[in-house]
C-alpha positions, 0 to 999 in steps of 0.5 A, a space after each residue: 500500500 502506498 503511503 498517503 504522503 507523496 513528495 513531488 519534486 520539481 527539481 528532478 521531475 520525480 515523485 518519492 514516497 515510502 511503500 512497504 518500508 522502502 524509499 520509492 520513486 516514480 516519474 511525474 507526468 506532465 499533468 503532475 500525476 505520478 506514473 505508478 507504472 514506472 515506480 522503482 525502489 531507490 535501492 534498485 536505481 541503476 544510474 547513479 551518475 548524477 550523484 557522482 557528478 554532483 554530491 548536492 544531488 545526493 544531499 537533495 535526495 536525503 532531504 526528501 527522505 527526511 521529509 518523508 520520514 517525518 510524515 511516515 
């Protein structure tokens, strides 16, 4: 079951939430809705280049996780 709180991040064009104790993500559609068909646990991400190129991307992701945990 999806947590009631979904964080929609304009910077990354991605939605984030906690589901079954996992940090999840999915792209945002142009309408702002979450593309749940494309959901993926953050732990399963394969492209980590944005984090190697700029550590502030990792900091941004951690801040989102902290916001979700406050609400969870």
